[in-house]
Chimera marker file (.cmm) of the C-alpha trace (Angstrom):
<marker_set name="trace">
<marker id="1" x="-2.472" y="-70.637" z="-5.981" r="1" g="1" b="0" radius="0.5"/>
<marker id="2" x="-4.954" y="-68.817" z="-3.772" r="1" g="1" b="0" radius="0.5"/>
<marker id="3" x="-5.129" y="-65.074" z="-4.399" r="1" g="1" b="0" radius="0.5"/>
<marker id="4" x="-4.975" y="-62.687" z="-1.429" r="1" g="1" b="0" radius="0.5"/>
<marker id="5" x="-8.224" y="-60.999" z="-0.461" r="1" g="1" b="0" radius="0.5"/>
<marker id="6" x="-8.420" y="-57.207" z="-0.515" r="1" g="1" b="0" radius="0.5"/>
<marker id="7" x="-8.919" y="-57.254" z="3.269" r="1" g="1" b="0" radius="0.5"/>
<marker id="8" x="-5.712" y="-59.226" z="3.719" r="1" g="1" b="0" radius="0.5"/>
<marker id="9" x="-3.769" y="-56.774" z="1.577" r="1" g="1" b="0" radius="0.5"/>
<marker id="10" x="-5.242" y="-53.814" z="3.487" r="1" g="1" b="0" radius="0.5"/>
<marker id="11" x="-4.287" y="-55.306" z="6.857" r="1" g="1" b="0" radius="0.5"/>
<marker id="12" x="-0.782" y="-55.992" z="5.528" r="1" g="1" b="0" radius="0.5"/>
<marker id="13" x="-0.500" y="-52.327" z="4.503" r="1" g="1" b="0" radius="0.5"/>
<marker id="14" x="-1.613" y="-51.251" z="7.987" r="1" g="1" b="0" radius="0.5"/>
<marker id="15" x="0.850" y="-53.707" z="9.555" r="1" g="1" b="0" radius="0.5"/>
<marker id="16" x="3.689" y="-52.413" z="7.393" r="1" g="1" b="0" radius="0.5"/>
<marker id="17" x="2.974" y="-48.736" z="8.057" r="1" g="1" b="0" radius="0.5"/>
<marker id="18" x="2.819" y="-49.214" z="11.819" r="1" g="1" b="0" radius="0.5"/>
<marker id="19" x="5.881" y="-51.464" z="11.766" r="1" g="1" b="0" radius="0.5"/>
<marker id="20" x="7.876" y="-48.816" z="9.876" r="1" g="1" b="0" radius="0.5"/>
<marker id="21" x="6.739" y="-46.041" z="12.227" r="1" g="1" b="0" radius="0.5"/>
<marker id="22" x="7.697" y="-48.000" z="15.329" r="1" g="1" b="0" radius="0.5"/>
<marker id="23" x="10.893" y="-49.258" z="13.662" r="1" g="1" b="0" radius="0.5"/>
<marker id="24" x="11.892" y="-45.643" z="13.081" r="1" g="1" b="0" radius="0.5"/>
<marker id="25" x="11.217" y="-44.773" z="16.732" r="1" g="1" b="0" radius="0.5"/>
<marker id="26" x="13.065" y="-47.759" z="18.176" r="1" g="1" b="0" radius="0.5"/>
<marker id="27" x="15.810" y="-48.266" z="15.581" r="1" g="1" b="0" radius="0.5"/>
<marker id="28" x="16.690" y="-44.759" z="14.401" r="1" g="1" b="0" radius="0.5"/>
<marker id="29" x="15.800" y="-42.401" z="17.283" r="1" g="1" b="0" radius="0.5"/>
<marker id="30" x="15.550" y="-44.492" z="20.473" r="1" g="1" b="0" radius="0.5"/>
<marker id="31" x="17.054" y="-41.760" z="22.674" r="1" g="1" b="0" radius="0.5"/>
<marker id="32" x="14.531" y="-39.165" z="21.479" r="1" g="1" b="0" radius="0.5"/>
<marker id="33" x="11.662" y="-41.655" z="21.775" r="1" g="1" b="0" radius="0.5"/>
<marker id="34" x="12.764" y="-42.507" z="25.330" r="1" g="1" b="0" radius="0.5"/>
<marker id="35" x="12.427" y="-38.834" z="26.238" r="1" g="1" b="0" radius="0.5"/>
<marker id="36" x="9.074" y="-38.449" z="24.434" r="1" g="1" b="0" radius="0.5"/>
<marker id="37" x="7.638" y="-41.545" z="26.124" r="1" g="1" b="0" radius="0.5"/>
<marker id="38" x="9.207" y="-40.677" z="29.497" r="1" g="1" b="0" radius="0.5"/>
<marker id="39" x="10.557" y="-44.207" z="29.745" r="1" g="1" b="0" radius="0.5"/>
<marker id="40" x="12.045" y="-45.147" z="33.129" r="1" g="1" b="0" radius="0.5"/>
<marker id="41" x="15.844" y="-45.312" z="32.985" r="1" g="1" b="0" radius="0.5"/>
<marker id="42" x="15.670" y="-48.791" z="34.534" r="1" g="1" b="0" radius="0.5"/>
<marker id="43" x="14.181" y="-50.341" z="31.389" r="1" g="1" b="0" radius="0.5"/>
<marker id="44" x="15.952" y="-48.310" z="28.695" r="1" g="1" b="0" radius="0.5"/>
<marker id="45" x="18.680" y="-50.060" z="26.735" r="1" g="1" b="0" radius="0.5"/>
<marker id="46" x="19.550" y="-48.486" z="23.380" r="1" g="1" b="0" radius="0.5"/>
<marker id="47" x="20.881" y="-51.741" z="21.937" r="1" g="1" b="0" radius="0.5"/>
<marker id="48" x="17.798" y="-53.721" z="22.986" r="1" g="1" b="0" radius="0.5"/>
<marker id="49" x="15.504" y="-51.009" z="21.646" r="1" g="1" b="0" radius="0.5"/>
<marker id="50" x="17.379" y="-51.009" z="18.335" r="1" g="1" b="0" radius="0.5"/>
<marker id="51" x="17.069" y="-54.802" z="18.156" r="1" g="1" b="0" radius="0.5"/>
<marker id="52" x="13.316" y="-54.442" z="18.728" r="1" g="1" b="0" radius="0.5"/>
<marker id="53" x="13.203" y="-51.775" z="16.016" r="1" g="1" b="0" radius="0.5"/>
<marker id="54" x="15.063" y="-54.087" z="13.648" r="1" g="1" b="0" radius="0.5"/>
<marker id="55" x="12.534" y="-56.862" z="14.272" r="1" g="1" b="0" radius="0.5"/>
<marker id="56" x="9.752" y="-54.381" z="13.495" r="1" g="1" b="0" radius="0.5"/>
<marker id="57" x="11.529" y="-53.369" z="10.302" r="1" g="1" b="0" radius="0.5"/>
<marker id="58" x="11.761" y="-57.030" z="9.276" r="1" g="1" b="0" radius="0.5"/>
<marker id="59" x="8.042" y="-57.514" z="9.958" r="1" g="1" b="0" radius="0.5"/>
<marker id="60" x="7.221" y="-54.412" z="7.918" r="1" g="1" b="0" radius="0.5"/>
<marker id="61" x="9.296" y="-55.690" z="5.013" r="1" g="1" b="0" radius="0.5"/>
<marker id="62" x="7.615" y="-59.092" z="5.415" r="1" g="1" b="0" radius="0.5"/>
<marker id="63" x="4.217" y="-57.461" z="4.987" r="1" g="1" b="0" radius="0.5"/>
<marker id="64" x="5.402" y="-55.703" z="1.833" r="1" g="1" b="0" radius="0.5"/>
<marker id="65" x="6.596" y="-59.092" z="0.531" r="1" g="1" b="0" radius="0.5"/>
<marker id="66" x="3.166" y="-60.577" z="1.296" r="1" g="1" b="0" radius="0.5"/>
<marker id="67" x="1.475" y="-57.823" z="-0.717" r="1" g="1" b="0" radius="0.5"/>
<marker id="68" x="3.911" y="-58.230" z="-3.638" r="1" g="1" b="0" radius="0.5"/>
<marker id="69" x="3.521" y="-62.021" z="-3.745" r="1" g="1" b="0" radius="0.5"/>
<marker id="70" x="-0.281" y="-61.817" z="-3.533" r="1" g="1" b="0" radius="0.5"/>
<marker id="71" x="-0.304" y="-65.597" z="-3.017" r="1" g="1" b="0" radius="0.5"/>
<marker id="72" x="-1.868" y="-67.001" z="0.149" r="1" g="1" b="0" radius="0.5"/>
<marker id="73" x="0.050" y="-70.285" z="0.033" r="1" g="1" b="0" radius="0.5"/>
<marker id="74" x="3.403" y="-68.472" z="-0.061" r="1" g="1" b="0" radius="0.5"/>
<marker id="75" x="2.382" y="-65.811" z="2.479" r="1" g="1" b="0" radius="0.5"/>
<marker id="76" x="0.540" y="-67.790" z="5.134" r="1" g="1" b="0" radius="0.5"/>
<marker id="77" x="3.608" y="-68.533" z="7.275" r="1" g="1" b="0" radius="0.5"/>
<marker id="78" x="4.657" y="-64.866" z="7.302" r="1" g="1" b="0" radius="0.5"/>
<marker id="79" x="1.227" y="-63.851" z="8.568" r="1" g="1" b="0" radius="0.5"/>
<marker id="80" x="1.348" y="-66.570" z="11.236" r="1" g="1" b="0" radius="0.5"/>
<marker id="81" x="4.771" y="-65.363" z="12.425" r="1" g="1" b="0" radius="0.5"/>
<marker id="82" x="3.443" y="-61.799" z="12.534" r="1" g="1" b="0" radius="0.5"/>
<marker id="83" x="0.464" y="-62.823" z="14.671" r="1" g="1" b="0" radius="0.5"/>
<marker id="84" x="2.706" y="-64.730" z="17.083" r="1" g="1" b="0" radius="0.5"/>
<marker id="85" x="5.068" y="-61.733" z="17.327" r="1" g="1" b="0" radius="0.5"/>
<marker id="86" x="2.147" y="-59.407" z="18.090" r="1" g="1" b="0" radius="0.5"/>
<marker id="87" x="0.806" y="-61.708" z="20.811" r="1" g="1" b="0" radius="0.5"/>
<marker id="88" x="4.229" y="-62.014" z="22.459" r="1" g="1" b="0" radius="0.5"/>
<marker id="89" x="4.719" y="-58.225" z="22.352" r="1" g="1" b="0" radius="0.5"/>
<marker id="90" x="1.272" y="-57.738" z="23.932" r="1" g="1" b="0" radius="0.5"/>
<marker id="91" x="2.154" y="-60.082" z="26.803" r="1" g="1" b="0" radius="0.5"/>
<marker id="92" x="5.504" y="-58.361" z="27.331" r="1" g="1" b="0" radius="0.5"/>
<marker id="93" x="3.917" y="-54.883" z="27.260" r="1" g="1" b="0" radius="0.5"/>
<marker id="94" x="1.248" y="-55.805" z="29.787" r="1" g="1" b="0" radius="0.5"/>
<marker id="95" x="3.843" y="-57.435" z="32.033" r="1" g="1" b="0" radius="0.5"/>
<marker id="96" x="6.078" y="-54.359" z="31.716" r="1" g="1" b="0" radius="0.5"/>
<marker id="97" x="3.250" y="-52.041" z="32.738" r="1" g="1" b="0" radius="0.5"/>
<marker id="98" x="2.784" y="-54.064" z="35.914" r="1" g="1" b="0" radius="0.5"/>
<marker id="99" x="6.423" y="-54.793" z="36.736" r="1" g="1" b="0" radius="0.5"/>
<marker id="100" x="7.871" y="-51.366" z="35.865" r="1" g="1" b="0" radius="0.5"/>
<marker id="101" x="5.251" y="-48.682" z="36.446" r="1" g="1" b="0" radius="0.5"/>
<marker id="102" x="6.397" y="-45.292" z="35.279" r="1" g="1" b="0" radius="0.5"/>
<marker id="103" x="5.069" y="-41.766" z="35.028" r="1" g="1" b="0" radius="0.5"/>
<marker id="104" x="1.654" y="-40.854" z="33.688" r="1" g="1" b="0" radius="0.5"/>
<marker id="105" x="3.249" y="-40.177" z="30.292" r="1" g="1" b="0" radius="0.5"/>
<marker id="106" x="4.919" y="-43.585" z="30.252" r="1" g="1" b="0" radius="0.5"/>
<marker id="107" x="1.658" y="-45.256" z="31.290" r="1" g="1" b="0" radius="0.5"/>
<marker id="108" x="-0.263" y="-43.454" z="28.525" r="1" g="1" b="0" radius="0.5"/>
<marker id="109" x="2.363" y="-44.565" z="25.999" r="1" g="1" b="0" radius="0.5"/>
<marker id="110" x="2.082" y="-48.162" z="27.236" r="1" g="1" b="0" radius="0.5"/>
<marker id="111" x="-1.718" y="-48.096" z="27.075" r="1" g="1" b="0" radius="0.5"/>
<marker id="112" x="-1.607" y="-46.801" z="23.486" r="1" g="1" b="0" radius="0.5"/>
<marker id="113" x="0.868" y="-49.552" z="22.554" r="1" g="1" b="0" radius="0.5"/>
<marker id="114" x="-1.363" y="-52.214" z="24.145" r="1" g="1" b="0" radius="0.5"/>
<marker id="115" x="-4.427" y="-50.902" z="22.287" r="1" g="1" b="0" radius="0.5"/>
<marker id="116" x="-2.542" y="-50.862" z="18.977" r="1" g="1" b="0" radius="0.5"/>
<marker id="117" x="-1.327" y="-54.423" z="19.579" r="1" g="1" b="0" radius="0.5"/>
<marker id="118" x="-4.811" y="-55.704" z="20.476" r="1" g="1" b="0" radius="0.5"/>
<marker id="119" x="-6.332" y="-54.084" z="17.375" r="1" g="1" b="0" radius="0.5"/>
<marker id="120" x="-3.591" y="-55.509" z="15.144" r="1" g="1" b="0" radius="0.5"/>
<marker id="121" x="-3.947" y="-58.984" z="16.660" r="1" g="1" b="0" radius="0.5"/>
<marker id="122" x="-7.695" y="-58.971" z="16.099" r="1" g="1" b="0" radius="0.5"/>
<marker id="123" x="-7.384" y="-57.630" z="12.535" r="1" g="1" b="0" radius="0.5"/>
<marker id="124" x="-4.694" y="-60.144" z="11.630" r="1" g="1" b="0" radius="0.5"/>
<marker id="125" x="-6.569" y="-63.102" z="13.097" r="1" g="1" b="0" radius="0.5"/>
<marker id="126" x="-9.771" y="-61.980" z="11.371" r="1" g="1" b="0" radius="0.5"/>
<marker id="127" x="-8.180" y="-61.782" z="7.912" r="1" g="1" b="0" radius="0.5"/>
<marker id="128" x="-6.184" y="-64.957" z="8.537" r="1" g="1" b="0" radius="0.5"/>
<marker id="129" x="-9.344" y="-66.975" z="9.157" r="1" g="1" b="0" radius="0.5"/>
<marker id="130" x="-11.277" y="-65.223" z="6.387" r="1" g="1" b="0" radius="0.5"/>
<marker id="131" x="-8.422" y="-65.879" z="3.950" r="1" g="1" b="0" radius="0.5"/>
<marker id="132" x="-8.124" y="-69.526" z="5.089" r="1" g="1" b="0" radius="0.5"/>
<marker id="133" x="-11.728" y="-70.361" z="4.116" r="1" g="1" b="0" radius="0.5"/>
<link id1="1" id2="2" r="1" g="1" b="0" radius="0.2"/>
<link id1="2" id2="3" r="1" g="1" b="0" radius="0.2"/>
<link id1="3" id2="4" r="1" g="1" b="0" radius="0.2"/>
<link id1="4" id2="5" r="1" g="1" b="0" radius="0.2"/>
<link id1="5" id2="6" r="1" g="1" b="0" radius="0.2"/>
<link id1="6" id2="7" r="1" g="1" b="0" radius="0.2"/>
<link id1="7" id2="8" r="1" g="1" b="0" radius="0.2"/>
<link id1="8" id2="9" r="1" g="1" b="0" radius="0.2"/>
<link id1="9" id2="10" r="1" g="1" b="0" radius="0.2"/>
<link id1="10" id2="11" r="1" g="1" b="0" radius="0.2"/>
<link id1="11" id2="12" r="1" g="1" b="0" radius="0.2"/>
<link id1="12" id2="13" r="1" g="1" b="0" radius="0.2"/>
<link id1="13" id2="14" r="1" g="1" b="0" radius="0.2"/>
<link id1="14" id2="15" r="1" g="1" b="0" radius="0.2"/>
<link id1="15" id2="16" r="1" g="1" b="0" radius="0.2"/>
<link id1="16" id2="17" r="1" g="1" b="0" radius="0.2"/>
<link id1="17" id2="18" r="1" g="1" b="0" radius="0.2"/>
<link id1="18" id2="19" r="1" g="1" b="0" radius="0.2"/>
<link id1="19" id2="20" r="1" g="1" b="0" radius="0.2"/>
<link id1="20" id2="21" r="1" g="1" b="0" radius="0.2"/>
<link id1="21" id2="22" r="1" g="1" b="0" radius="0.2"/>
<link id1="22" id2="23" r="1" g="1" b="0" radius="0.2"/>
<link id1="23" id2="24" r="1" g="1" b="0" radius="0.2"/>
<link id1="24" id2="25" r="1" g="1" b="0" radius="0.2"/>
<link id1="25" id2="26" r="1" g="1" b="0" radius="0.2"/>
<link id1="26" id2="27" r="1" g="1" b="0" radius="0.2"/>
<link id1="27" id2="28" r="1" g="1" b="0" radius="0.2"/>
<link id1="28" id2="29" r="1" g="1" b="0" radius="0.2"/>
<link id1="29" id2="30" r="1" g="1" b="0" radius="0.2"/>
<link id1="30" id2="31" r="1" g="1" b="0" radius="0.2"/>
<link id1="31" id2="32" r="1" g="1" b="0" radius="0.2"/>
<link id1="32" id2="33" r="1" g="1" b="0" radius="0.2"/>
<link id1="33" id2="34" r="1" g="1" b="0" radius="0.2"/>
<link id1="34" id2="35" r="1" g="1" b="0" radius="0.2"/>
<link id1="35" id2="36" r="1" g="1" b="0" radius="0.2"/>
<link id1="36" id2="37" r="1" g="1" b="0" radius="0.2"/>
<link id1="37" id2="38" r="1" g="1" b="0" radius="0.2"/>
<link id1="38" id2="39" r="1" g="1" b="0" radius="0.2"/>
<link id1="39" id2="40" r="1" g="1" b="0" radius="0.2"/>
<link id1="40" id2="41" r="1" g="1" b="0" radius="0.2"/>
<link id1="41" id2="42" r="1" g="1" b="0" radius="0.2"/>
<link id1="42" id2="43" r="1" g="1" b="0" radius="0.2"/>
<link id1="43" id2="44" r="1" g="1" b="0" radius="0.2"/>
<link id1="44" id2="45" r="1" g="1" b="0" radius="0.2"/>
<link id1="45" id2="46" r="1" g="1" b="0" radius="0.2"/>
<link id1="46" id2="47" r="1" g="1" b="0" radius="0.2"/>
<link id1="47" id2="48" r="1" g="1" b="0" radius="0.2"/>
<link id1="48" id2="49" r="1" g="1" b="0" radius="0.2"/>
<link id1="49" id2="50" r="1" g="1" b="0" radius="0.2"/>
<link id1="50" id2="51" r="1" g="1" b="0" radius="0.2"/>
<link id1="51" id2="52" r="1" g="1" b="0" radius="0.2"/>
<link id1="52" id2="53" r="1" g="1" b="0" radius="0.2"/>
<link id1="53" id2="54" r="1" g="1" b="0" radius="0.2"/>
<link id1="54" id2="55" r="1" g="1" b="0" radius="0.2"/>
<link id1="55" id2="56" r="1" g="1" b="0" radius="0.2"/>
<link id1="56" id2="57" r="1" g="1" b="0" radius="0.2"/>
<link id1="57" id2="58" r="1" g="1" b="0" radius="0.2"/>
<link id1="58" id2="59" r="1" g="1" b="0" radius="0.2"/>
<link id1="59" id2="60" r="1" g="1" b="0" radius="0.2"/>
<link id1="60" id2="61" r="1" g="1" b="0" radius="0.2"/>
<link id1="61" id2="62" r="1" g="1" b="0" radius="0.2"/>
<link id1="62" id2="63" r="1" g="1" b="0" radius="0.2"/>
<link id1="63" id2="64" r="1" g="1" b="0" radius="0.2"/>
<link id1="64" id2="65" r="1" g="1" b="0" radius="0.2"/>
<link id1="65" id2="66" r="1" g="1" b="0" radius="0.2"/>
<link id1="66" id2="67" r="1" g="1" b="0" radius="0.2"/>
<link id1="67" id2="68" r="1" g="1" b="0" radius="0.2"/>
<link id1="68" id2="69" r="1" g="1" b="0" radius="0.2"/>
<link id1="69" id2="70" r="1" g="1" b="0" radius="0.2"/>
<link id1="70" id2="71" r="1" g="1" b="0" radius="0.2"/>
<link id1="71" id2="72" r="1" g="1" b="0" radius="0.2"/>
<link id1="72" id2="73" r="1" g="1" b="0" radius="0.2"/>
<link id1="73" id2="74" r="1" g="1" b="0" radius="0.2"/>
<link id1="74" id2="75" r="1" g="1" b="0" radius="0.2"/>
<link id1="75" id2="76" r="1" g="1" b="0" radius="0.2"/>
<link id1="76" id2="77" r="1" g="1" b="0" radius="0.2"/>
<link id1="77" id2="78" r="1" g="1" b="0" radius="0.2"/>
<link id1="78" id2="79" r="1" g="1" b="0" radius="0.2"/>
<link id1="79" id2="80" r="1" g="1" b="0" radius="0.2"/>
<link id1="80" id2="81" r="1" g="1" b="0" radius="0.2"/>
<link id1="81" id2="82" r="1" g="1" b="0" radius="0.2"/>
<link id1="82" id2="83" r="1" g="1" b="0" radius="0.2"/>
<link id1="83" id2="84" r="1" g="1" b="0" radius="0.2"/>
<link id1="84" id2="85" r="1" g="1" b="0" radius="0.2"/>
<link id1="85" id2="86" r="1" g="1" b="0" radius="0.2"/>
<link id1="86" id2="87" r="1" g="1" b="0" radius="0.2"/>
<link id1="87" id2="88" r="1" g="1" b="0" radius="0.2"/>
<link id1="88" id2="89" r="1" g="1" b="0" radius="0.2"/>
<link id1="89" id2="90" r="1" g="1" b="0" radius="0.2"/>
<link id1="90" id2="91" r="1" g="1" b="0" radius="0.2"/>
<link id1="91" id2="92" r="1" g="1" b="0" radius="0.2"/>
<link id1="92" id2="93" r="1" g="1" b="0" radius="0.2"/>
<link id1="93" id2="94" r="1" g="1" b="0" radius="0.2"/>
<link id1="94" id2="95" r="1" g="1" b="0" radius="0.2"/>
<link id1="95" id2="96" r="1" g="1" b="0" radius="0.2"/>
<link id1="96" id2="97" r="1" g="1" b="0" radius="0.2"/>
<link id1="97" id2="98" r="1" g="1" b="0" radius="0.2"/>
<link id1="98" id2="99" r="1" g="1" b="0" radius="0.2"/>
<link id1="99" id2="100" r="1" g="1" b="0" radius="0.2"/>
<link id1="100" id2="101" r="1" g="1" b="0" radius="0.2"/>
<link id1="101" id2="102" r="1" g="1" b="0" radius="0.2"/>
<link id1="102" id2="103" r="1" g="1" b="0" radius="0.2"/>
<link id1="103" id2="104" r="1" g="1" b="0" radius="0.2"/>
<link id1="104" id2="105" r="1" g="1" b="0" radius="0.2"/>
<link id1="105" id2="106" r="1" g="1" b="0" radius="0.2"/>
<link id1="106" id2="107" r="1" g="1" b="0" radius="0.2"/>
<link id1="107" id2="108" r="1" g="1" b="0" radius="0.2"/>
<link id1="108" id2="109" r="1" g="1" b="0" radius="0.2"/>
<link id1="109" id2="110" r="1" g="1" b="0" radius="0.2"/>
<link id1="110" id2="111" r="1" g="1" b="0" radius="0.2"/>
<link id1="111" id2="112" r="1" g="1" b="0" radius="0.2"/>
<link id1="112" id2="113" r="1" g="1" b="0" radius="0.2"/>
<link id1="113" id2="114" r="1" g="1" b="0" radius="0.2"/>
<link id1="114" id2="115" r="1" g="1" b="0" radius="0.2"/>
<link id1="115" id2="116" r="1" g="1" b="0" radius="0.2"/>
<link id1="116" id2="117" r="1" g="1" b="0" radius="0.2"/>
<link id1="117" id2="118" r="1" g="1" b="0" radius="0.2"/>
<link id1="118" id2="119" r="1" g="1" b="0" radius="0.2"/>
<link id1="119" id2="120" r="1" g="1" b="0" radius="0.2"/>
<link id1="120" id2="121" r="1" g="1" b="0" radius="0.2"/>
<link id1="121" id2="122" r="1" g="1" b="0" radius="0.2"/>
<link id1="122" id2="123" r="1" g="1" b="0" radius="0.2"/>
<link id1="123" id2="124" r="1" g="1" b="0" radius="0.2"/>
<link id1="124" id2="125" r="1" g="1" b="0" radius="0.2"/>
<link id1="125" id2="126" r="1" g="1" b="0" radius="0.2"/>
<link id1="126" id2="127" r="1" g="1" b="0" radius="0.2"/>
<link id1="127" id2="128" r="1" g="1" b="0" radius="0.2"/>
<link id1="128" id2="129" r="1" g="1" b="0" radius="0.2"/>
<link id1="129" id2="130" r="1" g="1" b="0" radius="0.2"/>
<link id1="130" id2="131" r="1" g="1" b="0" radius="0.2"/>
<link id1="131" id2="132" r="1" g="1" b="0" radius="0.2"/>
<link id1="132" id2="133" r="1" g="1" b="0" radius="0.2"/>
</marker_set>
């Protein structure tokens, strides 16, 4: 049983906090978030946004489970799934910025999301490889 490093636990806490924040925005208040982000009507679907929010909620809960287990062997697959999810969301966000350009507010929101995703991907990959050694 390999114990989780402090860095791994810290990144899982960051993952969970951000997942819960975005889950709240997409799952609980998608209509209000659409207005705040000035999302083009063409790409807004409340059901799809709530499904995305639910997947973020699941990932946040998964990170809490990782912290509670504190066992690398039992948590490794959850971290791998999280990294894959982040990479797919990054690709989709970049594609969406190109395919569906919106207002300056929408673009700023997209750029912030892309930056957050890149930082999370790099942090997760870093701790994954550090933990794997």
